[in-house]
C-alpha positions as CSV (number, residue, x, y, z in Angstrom):
1,X,69.1,0.2,99.6
2,X,65.6,1.6,100.0
3,X,62.6,-0.6,100.4
4,X,59.9,-2.0,102.7
5,X,59.4,-5.0,104.8
6,X,56.0,-6.7,105.6
7,X,55.2,-9.7,107.9
8,X,52.4,-12.2,107.6
9,X,50.5,-10.3,104.9
10,X,48.4,-11.7,102.1
11,X,49.0,-10.4,98.6
12,X,45.6,-8.6,98.8
13,X,46.8,-6.7,101.9
14,X,50.1,-5.9,100.3
15,X,48.3,-4.6,97.2
16,X,46.0,-2.4,99.3
17,X,49.0,-1.0,101.2
18,X,51.1,-0.3,98.1
19,X,48.1,1.3,96.2
20,X,47.7,3.8,99.1
21,X,51.5,4.7,99.1
22,X,52.1,4.9,95.3
23,X,50.5,6.9,92.5
24,X,49.4,3.6,91.0
25,X,46.8,1.0,91.4
26,X,48.4,-2.3,92.2
27,X,46.7,-5.5,90.8
28,X,47.1,-8.9,92.5
29,X,47.1,-11.6,89.8
30,X,48.8,-14.2,91.9
31,X,45.7,-16.3,92.8
32,X,46.9,-17.0,96.3
33,X,45.4,-15.9,99.6
34,X,48.1,-17.3,102.0
35,X,50.1,-14.9,104.2
36,X,53.7,-14.3,103.3
37,X,56.6,-12.2,104.6
38,X,57.7,-9.6,102.0
39,X,60.9,-7.6,101.8
40,X,60.8,-5.3,98.8
41,X,64.2,-3.8,98.0
42,X,64.4,-1.3,95.2
43,X,68.2,-1.4,94.9
44,X,70.4,1.0,93.0
45,X,68.9,0.3,89.6
46,X,68.0,3.0,87.1
47,X,64.6,4.6,86.7
48,X,62.2,6.5,88.9
49,X,61.0,5.1,92.3
50,X,57.7,4.0,90.7
51,X,59.6,2.3,87.8
52,X,61.8,0.4,90.2
53,X,58.7,-0.7,92.2
54,X,57.1,-1.8,89.0
55,X,60.1,-4.0,88.1
56,X,60.3,-5.6,91.6
57,X,56.5,-6.1,91.9
58,X,56.3,-7.7,88.4
59,X,58.8,-10.4,89.7
60,X,56.2,-11.1,92.5
61,X,53.3,-11.4,90.0
62,X,52.0,-7.9,90.8
63,X,51.3,-5.0,88.3
64,X,51.2,-1.2,88.7
65,X,48.7,0.8,86.7
66,X,48.8,4.6,86.7
67,X,45.8,6.2,88.4
């Protein structure tokens, strides 16, 4: 499985990181500023890499918008 792992990051930091790596702007609508550990696994689902990220991030309360 492909994915990324982050330690002690806020959603704002995660959003900034993902926005710089993807061809999308990532919006944080979680309303929290506490640090978390994140492991984002894209799995073997169908769709493009960005579509898979969009599905996983939506489950975390994040949204991708095409730049």
